N, C-alpha and C positions, 0 to 999 in steps of 0.2 A: 595529583589532579590534572596536571598538564600533560600527563601521558595519554589521557583520553582524547581521541580524535575529535569527538563532539565538542569538548571544551575548547580545544585549540581553534576549531572552526568558528565557534561562537565568539571567541576573543578576536579573531581575524575580522569577523563581520563588524563588531563594534568599533575596532580600530579603523577599519576602512571607512565606515560611515562618518566617524568623528574627524578623521584627517581630511576626507573629501569635503565635509562641511566647512572645516577651517580654511582650506584652500579656496573654496568658493567665496568666502567672505573677505579674506585678506591677501591672497596671492595675486600677483599681476596676471593679466590675461595670457602672457607668454608662458608662464609656469603652468597654468591650467591647460593650455594647448599641448604642452609637453607631456601631459598625463595620458595622451592617446596611446603611448607605448605601453603604459601599465594596463590600460583598457584592453589593448590587443592581447596581452598575456592572459587576461581573464577570458577573452573570447576563445583563445587557443585552448585553454583548459576546458571550457565548456564544450567545444567541438570534440575534444578527446573523449568526453563522456557521451556525447551524441553518437559517436561512431559505434558504440557498443550496444545501443538499444535494440536494434532489429535482431542481430544474431543471438544476443543474450536472452531476450524475451522468447524468441521462437524455440531455442533449444531447451530452455527451462520449462516452457509450456509442454513440449512433447514429453519430456521426462516426467513432469508432474501428472499429466493425463494418463500416461502408461502406468504410473504407480497407483493412481486412483482406480484404474480398471483392474489391476492385479489385486488390489485390496478388496474391491467389491466382489471379486470372484472367489475369495477365500472362505466365505460363509455368510449365513443369514445375518448375524449380528454386525459384521463389517458392512454389509450392504445397507442395513437399516441405519447404521451410523452415518454413512456417507449421504444417504437420503436426508437425514435430519440436519446434517451440516449444510446441505444445499438449501434446505428450507430456511434455515436461520440466515444464511448469507443473502438470500433473495430479500427476506424481510428487512434485514439491517441495511442493505444497499438502498432499498426504497425509502427507508427511514432517513438515511443520510441525505439523499437528494432533497426530500421535503424539508428537513430541518435546516440544511444549508441555505436553501432558497428562502426559507422563512427568516433565518438570521440576517441574511443580506438585505431582505426587504425592510426589516426593523432597524438594522444598523448598516446602512449603505456605506460603501467606501467613499471617503472624502474626495470630491472631484479634483481638487487642486493637488492633493497628495498622490492620488491615483494617476493623474496626468503626468506629474513629474516622474513618478516611478516608471510609467510606461515609456517615457522619453528615453530612459536609460537602457532600454532593450528594444528588440525588433517589434514591429507591428504584426498583428496576425495576418496570415495570408488571406486575401479577400475571398478566394474560392473556398478555402477550408472553413472560413468563418461563416459562410453563407449556410443558412439552415436548409437541410435537404428535405425532400418529400419522402413519404412512405415508399413510393415507387423507386426513388433513387436509392433509398436504404436497402430495399430488397434486392435490387439489381447489383448493388455493390458488395453483397455478403460474400459471394464466391469470387475469388480473383481469377480473371481470365488469363493473367500472366503473373505468376507468383514473384518472379524477379522484378518486374515492373512495380508491383505493389510494394516490395521491399525498398526499392530505390525512391519511390514517392512517399515513403512513410505512411502507407495506407494500412493502419494498424488493424482495424477490424477484419478485413479480408485475410490478413496474415494469421490472426487469431483463429478464425474459422478454419483455415487450412491446417493450422497447427493442431487444433482439436481433432479433426478427422485423421490427420497423420498419426497423432498419438494413440487414438483408439485402434486404428488399423495396425499400428506397430505392436499393440498388445495382443493381437490375434495371430501374429506370426509364430511359427515353430520356435521352441525355446532357443535353439542354436542361432537362428537368424535374428531373433529378437534381442538376444544378449549381445550379439555382434553390433547390431544397429544402435542400440541404446548406449553401448560402450563408446561408440564414435560420438554420439550426441553429448554424452557425459564429458568426454574429453574436450569437445568444443566449448561446452558450458564452463568447465573449469578453467580453460584457457582464457575465455572472455572475463571470467571473474578475477583472474590474475591481473589482466589488463586494467580492470576497474579498480582493483586494489592499488595498483601502481598510480593510477590517476588520482585516487582519493588520498594517497600519501601526500600529494601536492595540494590537497584541498585547502589548507590554510592560506597558501599563496594565491590560489585561484579565487577563493572567496574574497580575500582581501582586495585583489585587483578589481573584481566585479563590484564589490561594495564601495570601493573608492570612487568608481565611476558613478554609482548611484548617489553617493554623498556629494560629488561635484555638481550633479544636476539637480538634486532635490534638497540639499542641506540635511537637516535632521527631520524633515517632514515625513520621510519614509518610515521612521521609527514607529510612528503611530499606526501606520498601515500594517507593519510587521506584528505589532502587539495585537492588533485586531485579528490578524490571521491566527495567531497562537490561541487567543481566547476562543474564537469560533470553532476551530478544529479540536481543541482540547475539550471543550464542554460537550460537543457532540460525541466525541469518542469516549469521554468519561461516563456519559449516560448509559453506554452499553453495559457497564458493570451493574448499574442499578436496575436496568431492564432485566438482566439475567436473574438477579435475585428475585424480582417480582414474578417472572415467568416460572421459576422453580417452585416458588410458594404457591402460585395459582394452579400449577399442574399437580400439586400435592406429591411431587417427587421427594420433597423434604420440607420440613418446617422452616420458616424464615430464620428463626433464631439458630436452629441447628446448622443450617447452611452457612450462616454468617460466622458462627464460631469455627466451623470446619475450614472455611476459606480464609479466615483472618491471617494466620501465619503464612499461607501461600501468597496472599496479596502483599505481605511485607517483603517476602523474598522477591516477588515480581517487581515491586517498586525499586528495590535496591539493585537488582541485577539487570532489569529491563530485558529479561530473556525468559520466554516460555519454556525453553528446553532446560534451563537451569532450575526452573520451578517444578519440573516433572516429577522428580522423586518425592517431593513433599506433597504434590497433588495426589499421587498414588496412595501415599500413606494416609493422608487426611480423608480422602474419599472412601478408602477401605475401612479404616478404623473408626472414624467419626460418623460417617454416613451409612455404614453397613453395606457398601457395594461389594459384591463378591470379587475374588481375585481374577476369575476368568473374564470379568467385564472390565475391571480397571486395567488389567494387563493388556487388553486388546484396544479398548476405546480411547484411553488417554494417550498412549503413544501415537495412535492413528490420528487423534485430534491435533496433537502437536505437529504431526507430519504434514497433514493436508488441510487443516481447518484453522483459519485465522479470522475470527469473527470480526475484528476491528479493521482488517485490511481494506475491504471495500468501503467501510464507513469513513475512515480517515483519508484514504486516497481520493475518493470521490469529493469529499469536502474540500480537500486541498486543490483539486483540479477545477472544481466549480468556482472556488475563490479566485483562482487565476483567470478563468474565463470572464468572471464578473469584473475583475480589475481591468481587463482589456476591452470591456464593452461587448464581448461576444455573447450573443443571445442564442444558445443552442436550442434547436427544436426538439420535439419529442423523439424523432428517430435518432438524433445525435446523443440525447441523454440515454436512450435505450442502448445505443452502441457503447457508450461509456460504461454503463452498468455491466454489459457483457464482457468488455475488456477488463473491468475491475475484477470480475470473477476469475478470468483467465490468469491475470497476473498474480492474484492471491494464491492460486494453486502453484504457479510456477516459481514464485519468489519465496516460498516457505523455507525457513532455515537460513536465509541470507542475513548477513549483518545489517543493522538498521540503516547505515549510510548507503549501502548498496541497494537494499530493497526499496528505499524511498525513491531514488531516481528511477530505478528500473520499473517501479510500479506506477508512479504518478505521471511520468512522461508519456507513456502510451495513452493514458486516459485523457491527458491534455490534448494530445494529437487527435484523438477521437472526437473531442469537443470542438476542435478547430482553434485552440488557444496555443500561443507560443510557449516554449519551455525555458526561455532564457533566464527567467527569474527563479527557477527551481533551485539552483545552487544557493541563492540567498535564503530561500525558505528552508533548505537543508540545514543551514546554520542554526535555525531556531527550532528544528525538529526535535531537539533533545527534550523539550517539555511535552509535546503531544505524544512522543514515543513512550513516555511513562504510562500514559493512559491507554495506549495501544496494548501494552503488555498486561495491564490490570484487566482490561476487557477480555483479552484472549484467555487468560487462565480462568476467569470467572465463567466464560462460556464453555471452556473445556470441562470444568467440573460440573457445570449445570447440565450440559448435554449428557455426560456420563451418568449422572444421577437419574435423569429422565429415562434414559435407555434401560437402566437397571430396573426402574419401576415397570417399564413395559415388558421386560423379560419375566419379571415375577408374575405379572398378570397373565402372560401367555402360558406360563407353567401351571398356574391355577386352573385356567380354562381348558388345558390339554386333557383329553380323556385318559383315564387311568386304565392301563392294561390289566386284564383279568389274570 
């Protein structure tokens, strides 16, 4: 059990909070002041994660966009699959924004606990937190200077540039495209190696950061963390239920049949927290229990695992909006729209990454788009083990549901097609 990084990080979080709270109550002021060295270690670890955000997000986005463009060009079924993926992602992202705002309106963050937790990290940048107008949003979509945008962590202009760059790269001759994407893949793998090195020290970094939180907040922050887990988990878990209802209403499969077919898959997804590990059973159950032909399961399900993560925008937007609410950041409609666009981009770019890496690489850019700090993300990473279960359950449910719906559409097309004399 202790071999799991998620478990070790969670233990480090709890120990840091408890020791920090104990020092706050009983240690002399001199001892508390001496803890600044430990806090500095936590900041050092956080900065090591920060330095990977821009190169990692950009390279993964270009690779992801190029792969989507290649897949869409392979045939009508692949193009229809990607279109349906995009429709569901847009609907789920909108749902997440509305549900998170609703949750936080019904269950606002306790002001005292929130203020204490905010005191343990940096305040949001005043310029970033200021809601922009529609005109400012439109003017800022295309970066006049890409390097300046990268230096200033202007995520949305970088994402727009990355999308255009990725699609343009997919139009290159094969020899040039292969050479260019090989370079980007090498950069991405190098950055992932750096991130893995940094995450190897995650228990130490999270302990140092949570010790700082405990010194300033005592155990009051535990209630806020529990609130975060409940809100993000319930919103993410509801995607599984929504997909069951959508499949039943679309008559792609009967509710009971889809439930029986997906039951074993959900069990594997729950135990492994990996859509990829669930893929073989997804193919078997979709083919044998739902009657989807091999030519559809063999294309759509691997493509869904590769480029479609239904719960990625859902959970990532919920997490980022929670952080923004915690800091009192009130994003305007342009910032929320920018955050949704960024959530789409990082969903494509972070597919296939380990949970700890994808959490920071996905949520941090969305926080930046909203104008919220990212200093508390390592603390939220420590409790991500619970929402991550529901992420995987939602992903495999959506993968099977979309595949079943596409199979129904293909059968209807075949029936309507004119018969050759």
